[in-house]
C-alpha positions in Angstrom: -15.0 10.7 -23.9 -18.4 9.1 -22.6 -18.2 8.7 -19.7 -16.5 10.3 -16.2 -14.5 7.7 -14.2 -13.0 4.1 -15.0 -16.2 2.3 -13.0 -18.6 4.7 -15.5 -16.7 3.6 -18.5 -16.9 -0.4 -16.8 -20.2 -0.2 -16.4 -21.1 1.1 -19.7 -18.7 -1.8 -21.6 -15.9 0.8 -22.6 -13.2 -0.7 -22.6 -10.0 2.2 -21.5 -6.9 2.6 -22.5 -5.8 1.8 -18.8 -7.6 -1.1 -18.4 -5.6 -2.3 -21.1 -2.6 -1.4 -19.6 -3.4 -2.9 -16.6 -4.5 -6.3 -18.4 -1.1 -6.7 -19.7 0.8 -6.2 -16.7 -1.5 -8.6 -15.3 -1.6 -11.2 -17.8 -5.4 -10.7 -18.5 -7.9 -9.7 -20.9 -9.0 -6.2 -20.6 -12.8 -7.6 -21.2 -11.7 -9.3 -17.4 -10.7 -6.9 -15.9 -13.7 -4.0 -17.2 -15.7 -6.7 -15.8 -14.5 -6.2 -12.2 -14.1 -2.3 -12.2 -17.7 -2.8 -13.3 -18.6 -4.3 -10.0 -15.5 -2.5 -7.8 -14.0 -5.3 -7.8 -11.0 -4.0 -9.0 -10.0 -0.6 -8.8 -7.6 1.4 -10.8 -6.8 4.6 -9.3 -6.1 7.0 -12.2 -6.8 10.8 -12.3 -7.6 12.3 -15.5 -5.0 15.0 -14.9 -2.3 12.6 -13.8 -0.1 12.6 -17.2 2.5 10.5 -16.2 0.8 7.6 -14.5 1.7 3.8 -15.0 -2.0 2.8 -14.8 -1.8 -0.3 -11.9 -5.1 -2.5 -10.8 -5.7 -3.2 -7.3 -8.2 -6.0 -6.6 -9.5 -9.9 -6.9 -7.0 -11.9 -8.7 -4.3 -9.5 -9.3 -0.8 -9.1 -8.0 -0.4 -7.4 -4.9 0.8 -3.7 -5.0 2.6 -2.0 -2.4 2.6 1.8 -0.9 5.3 4.4 0.0 4.4 7.0 2.6 6.5 9.8 2.4 6.0 13.5 3.1 7.8 16.6 5.4 6.6 17.3 9.1 7.7 20.7 10.8 10.5 18.8 12.1 12.0 17.5 8.7 11.1 19.5 5.8 13.7 19.0 3.6 12.0 18.7 0.3 15.2 17.3 -1.5 15.6 14.5 0.4 11.9 13.5 0.2 12.3 13.7 -3.3 15.0 11.3 -3.2 12.7 8.9 -1.9 10.4 9.2 -4.2 13.3 8.2 -6.8 13.6 5.1 -4.5 10.0 4.2 -4.2 10.2 4.1 -8.4 13.3 2.4 -8.9 11.8 -0.4 -6.4 8.8 -0.6 -8.0 6.6 0.8 -5.6 3.2 1.2 -7.2 1.8 3.6 -5.0 3.4 7.0 -3.3 1.4 8.3 -0.8 2.1 12.5 0.2 1.4 12.9 3.7 3.0 16.3 4.1 1.5 17.9 7.1 3.6 21.4 7.2 3.3 24.8 5.8 2.2 24.9 1.9 2.5 21.3 0.5 1.3 22.2 -3.4 4.6 22.8 -4.7 6.1 19.3 -3.8 2.7 17.7 -4.9 2.5 19.3 -8.4 6.0 18.5 -8.6 5.5 14.8 -7.2 2.3 14.2 -9.7 4.1 15.8 -12.8 7.4 13.6 -12.3 5.5 9.7 -10.8 4.7 7.1 -12.8 3.4 5.4 -9.7 0.3 6.9 -8.7 -0.3 9.3 -5.6 -2.3 9.3 -2.7 -2.7 12.0 0.1 -5.2 12.0 2.9 -6.5 15.7 2.8 -7.2 16.0 6.5 -3.5 16.1 7.1 -3.1 19.3 4.9 -6.3 21.2 6.1 -4.7 23.4 9.0 -2.0 24.4 6.4 -3.6 24.5 3.5 -6.9 26.9 5.4 -4.6 28.5 7.6 -7.2 28.0 10.2 -7.0 26.3 13.3 -8.7 22.9 13.8 -11.8 24.6 15.8 -12.0 27.2 13.2 -12.4 24.6 10.3 -16.1 24.8 8.8 -17.5 21.6 7.3 -17.5 23.1 4.3 -13.7 24.2 4.0 -12.8 20.2 4.7 -13.9 19.9 0.9 -12.2 22.1 -0.3 -8.9 20.8 0.5 -10.1 17.3 -1.2 -11.0 19.4 -4.4 -7.3 21.1 -4.2 -5.8 17.9 -4.1 -8.3 16.6 -7.0 -7.5 19.0 -9.2 -3.6 18.6 -8.8 -3.9 14.9 -10.2 -4.2 13.1 -6.8 -5.7 9.4 -8.0 -6.7 8.1 -4.6 -7.4 9.9 -1.2 -8.0 8.6 2.4 -10.9 10.3 3.6 -12.0 8.9 6.8 -15.9 9.5 6.4 -16.7 6.0 8.7 -15.8 7.5 11.7 -19.2 9.0 12.3 -21.4 9.6 15.7 -22.7 5.9 16.2 -18.7 4.5 15.2 -17.2 6.6 18.0 -20.2 5.6 20.5 -19.0 2.0 19.8 -15.3 3.1 20.1 -15.8 5.0 23.8 -17.9 2.2 24.8 -15.2 -0.8 23.8 -12.7 1.0 26.2 -9.4 0.6 24.3 -5.2 0.1 24.9 -4.5 2.6 22.9 -7.7 4.6 22.0 -7.4 6.3 18.1 -3.7 6.4 16.3 -4.6 7.3 13.2 -3.9 10.9 12.6 -6.7 12.0 10.2 -8.6 10.1 12.3 -7.8 11.6 15.8 -8.6 15.0 14.2 -11.6 14.2 13.2 -12.6 12.8 16.4 -11.5 15.9 18.3 -13.1 18.4 15.6 -16.3 16.3 15.9 -16.0 16.4 20.0 -15.2 20.1 20.5 -17.7 21.2 18.1 -20.7 18.7 18.5 -21.2 18.1 15.0 -20.8 14.8 12.5 -18.2 13.9 10.7 -18.1 16.3 7.8 -17.0 13.5 5.2 -19.6 11.6 6.4 -22.8 14.5 6.6 -21.3 16.1 2.6 -20.3 12.6 1.8 -22.1 12.7 -1.4 -21.0 16.1 -2.0 -17.1 14.6 -1.7 -18.3 11.6 -3.8 -19.6 14.6 -6.8 -15.7 15.9 -6.3 -13.9 13.1 -6.6 -16.0 12.0 -9.6 -15.2 15.0 -11.6 -11.8 14.0 -11.5 -12.2 9.7 -11.1 -10.4 9.7 -7.8 -10.5 7.2 -6.2 -11.8 6.9 -2.4 -9.7 5.3 -0.4 -12.1 4.7 2.9 -9.8 5.4 5.5 -10.1 3.2 8.9 -9.8 5.9 11.4 -10.5 3.4 14.3 -7.7 0.9 13.2 -6.3 -1.3 16.1 -2.9 0.5 17.1 -1.6 -2.5 18.7 -2.4 -5.9 19.1 -4.9 -6.0 22.4 -7.3 -3.6 20.1 -7.4 -5.8 17.4 -11.2 -6.9 16.4 -12.9 -4.4 18.8 -16.2 -3.0 18.3 -14.9 0.4 17.6 -13.2 -1.2 14.4 -15.5 -3.7 13.4 -18.6 -0.6 13.9 -16.5 1.7 11.6 -16.0 -1.4 9.5 -19.9 -1.7 9.0 -20.3 1.9 7.9 -17.8 1.4 5.3 -19.5 -1.5 3.8 -22.3 1.1 3.2 -20.0 4.2 2.1 -18.7 1.7 -0.2 -21.5 1.1 -2.2 -22.4 4.6 -2.2 -20.0 5.5 -3.6 -20.0 3.0 -6.8 -23.7 4.3 -7.1 -21.9 7.5 -8.1 -19.6 5.6 -10.3 -16.6 6.8 -7.1 -13.9 3.9 -7.5 -13.2 2.2 -4.0 -10.5 0.6 -1.4 -11.3 0.2 2.2 -8.5 0.6 4.4 -7.4 -2.1 7.1 -5.7 -2.9 10.1 -2.9 -1.9 12.0 -1.7 -3.6 14.6 -3.4 -7.2 15.0 -2.1 -10.8 16.0 -1.3 -13.7 13.3 -4.0 -15.6 14.3 -6.7 -12.8 13.5 -5.6 -11.5 10.5 -7.0 -13.9 8.3 -10.7 -14.0 9.5 -10.4 -10.2 9.6 -9.6 -10.5 5.5 -12.8 -12.3 5.2 -15.2 -10.0 7.4 -14.0 -7.2 5.5 -14.6 -9.1 1.8 -17.8 -9.3 3.2 -18.6 -6.7 5.1 -17.7 -4.8 2.0 -18.7 -6.5 -0.7 -15.4 -7.5 -2.3 -13.7 -3.7 -2.3 -10.2 -4.2 -2.9 -8.8 -4.0 0.9 -5.8 -2.1 1.5 -4.1 -2.1 4.9 -0.9 -1.1 6.8 0.8 -3.9 8.2 -0.6 -5.5 10.2 2.1 -5.7 12.5 2.2 -8.7 14.3 4.1 -8.0 17.4 4.1 -4.4 19.8 7.9 -4.9 21.3 10.4 -4.7 18.3 10.6 -0.8 17.6 13.0 -0.3 15.0 12.2 -3.6 13.4 8.4 -2.5 12.7 9.5 -3.1 9.0 9.8 -7.4 10.0 6.5 -7.3 12.0 4.4 -5.7 9.3 6.2 -8.0 6.4 4.8 -11.1 8.8 1.3 -9.5 9.2 1.0 -8.2 5.8 2.2 -11.6 3.8 -0.7 -13.1 5.8 -2.8 -11.1 5.2 -2.4 -10.3 1.3 -2.4 -14.3 1.3 -5.8 -14.4 2.6 -7.2 -11.6 0.3 -5.8 -8.1 0.9 -4.9 -6.6 -2.0 -2.7 -3.6 -1.5 0.1 -3.3 1.2 1.3 0.1 2.8 4.9 -0.4 3.3 6.2 -0.1 7.4 9.9 1.2 7.8 12.3 0.2 10.6 11.7 4.0 11.9 8.2 3.5 12.6 6.8 4.6 16.1 10.3 6.3 16.0 10.7 9.2 13.8 10.4 10.0 9.7 12.3 7.5 7.8 15.2 8.3 5.9 16.4 7.0 3.0 17.6 4.1 4.3 14.6 3.4 6.2 12.9 4.3 2.8 14.5 1.0 1.1 14.1 -1.4 4.1 10.7 -0.7 4.2 10.0 -0.9 0.2 12.1 -4.0 0.4 10.6 -5.8 3.3 7.0 -4.5 1.8 7.8 -6.3 -1.5 9.0 -9.5 0.0 5.3 -9.8 1.8 3.7 -8.8 -1.1 5.6 -11.2 -4.2 5.5 -14.3 -1.3 1.8 -14.2 -0.9 1.2 -13.5 -5.1 3.1 -16.9 -5.1 0.8 -18.5 -2.4 -2.3 -17.0 -4.1 -1.3 -18.5 -7.3 -1.2 -14.9 -9.5 -0.5 -15.6 -13.1 3.3 -15.9 -13.5 3.8 -14.7 -10.2 6.6 -18.0 -9.6 8.2 -17.6 -12.9 11.4 -15.0 -11.9 11.4 -17.4 -8.6 12.1 -20.6 -11.3 14.7 -18.4 -12.7 16.8 -17.9 -10.0 16.6 -21.5 -9.3 17.7 -22.5 -12.3 20.5 -20.0 -12.4 21.3 -21.4 -8.7 21.6 -24.9 -10.0 24.2 -23.8 -12.2 25.9 -22.1 -10.0 25.6 -19.0 -12.2 26.3 -15.7 -9.8 25.9 -13.1 -12.6 22.2 -14.3 -13.6 21.7 -14.7 -9.9 22.5 -11.3 -9.4 20.5 -10.1 -12.2 17.2 -11.7 -11.1 17.4 -10.8 -7.4 15.3 -8.0 -6.3 18.2 -5.9 -5.0 20.8 -7.0 -7.0 23.5 -4.7 -5.5 23.1 -5.7 -2.3 23.5 -9.3 -3.4 26.7 -8.9 -5.5 28.1 -6.7 -2.5 27.3 -9.5 0.0 29.2 -12.2 -2.2 31.6 -10.3 -2.9 32.6 -9.1 0.7 34.3 -12.9 1.2 34.8 -14.1 -2.2 35.7 -18.0 -2.8 39.0 -19.1 -3.6 36.3 -21.1 -6.7 33.4 -19.1 -7.7 32.0 -22.2 -9.0 30.7 -21.6 -4.7 30.5 -19.2 -2.0 32.5 -18.4 1.0 29.7 -20.2 3.3 30.4 -23.7 1.8 33.3 -23.5 -0.6 33.8 -27.2 -1.8 31.2 -28.4 -0.1 28.5 -26.5 -1.5 25.5 -28.7 -2.1 25.0 -28.0 -5.6 28.9 -28.3 -6.4 28.8 -31.7 -5.2 25.5 -32.9 -6.5 25.6 -31.7 -10.1 29.3 -33.5 -10.3 27.8 -36.8 -9.2 25.3 -36.0 -11.6 27.7 -35.6 -14.3 30.1 -38.6 -13.6 32.6 -36.8 -11.8 34.2 -37.9 -8.5 33.8 -35.6 -5.1 37.3 -35.2 -3.7 37.6 -32.7 -1.0 41.2 -33.8 0.4 42.7 -34.0 -2.6 41.7 -31.1 -4.9 43.5 -28.2 -4.7 
């Protein structure tokens, strides 16, 4: 193989098998995909050691992808349940799964996950540092953090969130511009604490070239983490967030110079009227690198329903240029999500992604909606259930209050607008009082 990474191959004019798979999925030519991988506008996270992967492209002009977070914590450490969540994520078409385990030795679960998952796998090495190294935060050296990055890369992780943008410059902006919620990024808060306690620069920033060398070796895509993302709508678009974004733009170019693929992570919590502008700012400052957003959640007062506040923001974000949505479940801000929470989060995020793809006129995104409309026109329930994103739920609702006439549903009965119009256009007479 005459290349180290997808970007390296693309720059050399080589079309990889991963590019061919992505091109087929996206109704594009392989050359179109190669050209945008070469410029960094598209990333194909594909670790050379992830053998079960079905490659996906993330970036400009492609379908909006979604990510599912899972993993164990000290309070919930049932690996079997987490693997059931993996199965659910794959069943409902999530293109990525992030293992955010932060308790004990996580590598056994992660290896099983990588071995079985056709979805790309992401991690945040910072979460695993304390457990992997068996050291408390203050005892961890700068070079220790790199050992965790290398371990995850060797195991086959396709992309890693690395919070390299929270350096001394962006921390100064964060401290100067007082926030209502401070830092809400778990990895960002740990690095901030380490920096403040040691007085040192962020190790992922100070040794960024070493990080890139590790990622290049295994073709791991760097997902540049937004440690200073807003954790409430009142902190959105503040100096800390924008200062860090400027740093991420510079780090993006440095990664591309080493043929390492890049995604950039974004907000967070944000009022609806700020979302579109933030997408444009990110694309400008980060040179059109793929944008990976959490939400944004458009309100702070709906715990238990944050899959909805997130889907609203995610739809606006993706329609305005974001390429990759991280799901949010109803359990956000409250507890580790259970299986039902995971399903609700996936469906809500898929709605946002698909709605955005229609708005962005992604090739063939509207096709299945048109097929559903045709099935509804014919009042063909079996075809409607087949086309539905969640056929089981659609059928369950329909059958829970079955109509007397299966050519309608129990909402309108014989006054169904579709039935009435079809009958008139077929030259039939509509008579409600005389019909039995």
